N, C-alpha and C positions, 0 to 999 in steps of 0.2 A: 557524382552519385547522389541521387535524391535521399533526403533524410529518412523517408519511410522505408527505403529499401535496405537500410542498415540494421544490424543487430544492436540492441540496446546497450550491450556491454561496450561496443565500439564507440557509440555516441557518448557514453559515460566517460570513457577514458580520454577521448578527444576533448571533451568539455573540460575535464580535469586538467589536461595539459595546457589548454588555452588559458584557463584561470591561473595556473601555476606560473605561466610566463609573466603575468601581471602582478602576482603576489608570491614573493619568495618564501612566505611562511608555509605555503602548502607543501606537505610531504605525504608520501605513500607508505603505509605499513601493511605488508601482506603476510599470509600464512600458507605459502607454498601453492597458491592457486593463481599465479599471475597468468599462466597460459589460459586457464579457464575464464579469467576475467578480461583477457586480452589487454592486460596492463603492462606487458613487456615493453611496449612502445614508450610508456612513461619512464620506465627504468632506463631505456636507451637515451632518452633526452635529458633526464635528470638523475643520473646514477648516484650523485651525492645526496639526493633527496628521496631515495628509495631504500627501504629496509624490508628484507624477507626473513622472517623469524623462523621459517620452517613450519612443520605441522605442530603448532603450539599457539592455539588461538588465545588462550588466557594470557600468555606472555605477550602476544601481539597487542592486546589491549593495554597491558602494563607499560609496554614501550611507548605506545601512542600517548598514554596519559603523561608519561615523563616528558615527551617532546612538547606536549601542549603546555605543561607547567613552565617550559622555557620559551613560550610564545609562538610555537609552531601551530599549524592547523593540520593535524594528521587525519588522513582518510584510511580506514582499515577495510579489509574485505575478507570474507569467507562465504561459504554457502550459509543460507539463513539459519539452519539448525546449529551450525558451529559458531556463527557470528553472534548468536544471542544466548541460547540455553547453555552452551558449553562454557561461556565466560560471563554468565549473569552476575556473579559476585564482583568480578573485576570491573564490569561496566557500572554496576551500582555504586560500589565504594570508590574505586580508583578514578572513575570518570565523573559520574553524576554527583555523588556526595561531595567530591572535591571541587565541584563547580568548574570542570575543565571542558575545553572546546574540542571534542573529538567527534568526527563523523564516521559512522559505522555503516558500511554497505554490506547487505546480505543479499546474495543472489540465489536464484531458483526457488522462489517462495512457493509453498504449498505444492499443488499438483505439477508445477513446472519442473520439479525434480525428476519427474517421469521415471526413466529406467534406473536411476540411482537408488530408488526404492525407499522403504520406510525409514531407515536410519538417517537419510538425507532429506526427508520430506517434512518440512516444518509446518504444522498446523497450529502451533502455539506461540510463535515468535512475537506476533503483535500483542498477545496477552501478556507475555513476559515484559515487553518493553513499555506497555501502557502502565505497568505498575511502578515504573521508575520515575520519581518526580523530575519535572522539567525536561523529560525526554520528548523530542519531536519525532513523530513517525510519519514518513513520507513515502508514498507508493505512486510513482508516475504511471500514467495510463498509456503514453506513447512517447516517441522520440522528441516531438516538438515540445511537449510539456516538460520532459526531462531537460532539454536544452535550455529552456527559459528558467527552469527552477534552480539550476546549479549555482548561478551567482547569488541567489537568495540563501542557499544552503551555506555557502562560504561566508556570506555577510552575517548570518545568524550567529550570535555568540552563545554557545552551549551545545550539548550533544544532540545530534540528529541521527536517526536510524533511517536509512534509505533501503526500501524493500524493492529489489530490482529484478525484473524478468530479463534474463540474459540475451534471449534470441530475438528474432524479428517479431514484431507485434502489429496489431491492427492500427491503422492510422485513424485517429479520432479528431485531431485538430490540424488545421492548416496554418500557414505562416501568419494569417490574420489574427490568430489567437493571442490573447494577452493573459499571461499567468498571474494569478493573484494568490500570494502566499497565505496558506491556511484558509482559503475560501473555496467553497464548493463550486463546481462548474455545472450550470444548467445546460444539459445536452439536448433536451427536448421538453417542450411545455405540455401540460396535460392537467385535467381537472378532476379525474375520477380517483386516482391513486398516485403514489410516488414510489419509484424504485430508486433506492440509494445504493450505489455500487462502487467498488474500488478495484483497481488493477485489472487483471485478466477478466474479471466478471463484468466489466463495463460493456464489452462487446455483446455478451449474452443478454445483458439487461436491455440493450438497444434492440436486439433481435426479438426479445420477448415483447417489448413495447410495440414494435412493428406488427407482430402477429396479433396482438390484442386490438390494435387499431382496426384491423380487418374485421374484427367482431364488434366494432363500435365502442370500444373501451379506450379512452384517451388517458395515457399515463405520462406523468412527468418523470424524467430521468435525471438524476444528479450523480455526478462523479465526485467522490470524496478522495482527493489525493493526499490529504493530511488527516489521518485518523486521530492523531493527537498533536496539537489541540484541534478539536473537531469544530466545524462551522455550525455552531448551535443556531444561529439566526436562520440559516437556510433550512435546517431540519424543522424548526418550529414553524416557519413560514409554510413549508410543504404540508405539515400536519394541519395547520389552520385552513389552508386553501384546498387541499385534496381529501383530507379526512381519513386516509389509510396509507400505511407504509409497508414496503417490502425491502429488506436489505439483501445484498448479494455479495459474498466475499469468498476468496480463495484461502480459507482459514477455518479453524474450528469456530462454530457459532458461539462458543463460550469465550467471553472476554475479548472478542475481536470487534469488527465494525458494528455488527448487529447489537452487541451489548452496549457499545458506546452510544449508538442511536437511541436504544431503549432507555438508557439513563437520562438522556436529554428529554425524551418524551414524557417519562413518568414524573419528572420534576416540573415540567412546563405545560405540556399540552398532550395528555394521553389520547391516543387513537388506536384502532385495531392495527396490529402489526404481525408480520411473519418474517422469519430469518431463513435465508438460503445460504448454505455453506456445509462444511463437514460436520456431521453430527456426532462429535466426540469419538472419533476413530483415530488410530494410528494410520500412517500412510502405507502404501505397498507399491510394488513394481507395476508400471503400466504407462501407456501413452496418455497424453492429456485428455483426449476425447473419451477414452475408456474410463478414466478416473472420474471425469466430470459426470459421466452417465452413472457410474457406480455410486457416487456421493450425491446424486440428485442436484447437480449444479448447472443443468442445461437450461437453455432458453425456455423449453417447455415446462420445466419445474418452476422457473420464476413466474411464468404466465399463470400456472395453476395457483401459485401462492397469491398472486394478485387477485384472482377470482375469489379465493378464500377470504381475503381481507375485505373485498367488496361486499361479500355476503354478511360478514361481521359488521361492517359499517352500516349497511342498510338495516340490519336487525337493531343496531344501537339507535339509529335515527327513529325507527318505529317505536322503540321503547320510550324514547324521550317524548315523542308526540303523544303517546298514550298517557304518560305521567302528567304532561302539561295540560 
């Protein structure tokens, strides 16, 4: 079966099992969602290296921290809302503050929670994890990137938060792709503006760029798979070369990708910028297409934001010419 025809949770678990065959330190700590994560196959192959703590996410993190303290590399899992906000203190103190090596997988980020509704729909998990020192935040855009990234996640010493879409996703990369840890991927070149996107929003960013090209607007598209640490060099280069930025994320625009990009720009090379994402709302029940339309996360919304920043860019350039 081809890689792109698989669900991301299947690819994640298979990669984890392959890595566990080579490294006996890898263990799995779950919170009663093994069926949802399709990680029961890991338990079947490595029953002595699997712990299911039940519906007790904070305890899951505590158990993982203890295992890490004795040299193991634990991978935990729950839905993003429970993997992060429910056990924020345990992740901060028991894992990060203690300098332990725990990998935290959160599934169904943002609108991907769909019919599970507002209680399961995390628009704040990236913001929560960004505030924890030394936390790496990784969100793969497709199965090829996830496959290539997993060995790096195991090799990295320290906590990593993996923000994972569970189901089938759009293919962005083929087998010729080479993953670069913590480096942005340039998916399309352009000189008028740059769209910086992550996760599910990368597909919408590429569609927006395609539609804008039909109007004579050439847009660079960057995929940010690691929101923290963020690839500052790629962001500054995009600002210098295109002069306008739009970010697109499946998260609250507060303290997510857009905020991280804005922090880089304001300290290095300020340019006109707009953020596409959830504008400070709680989630609700709905299919992804409905929710993306409701929260203005569609390719059309991204394209309109690009036109807005282009107007701001041209006004800024005119002002500079007038002053000089």
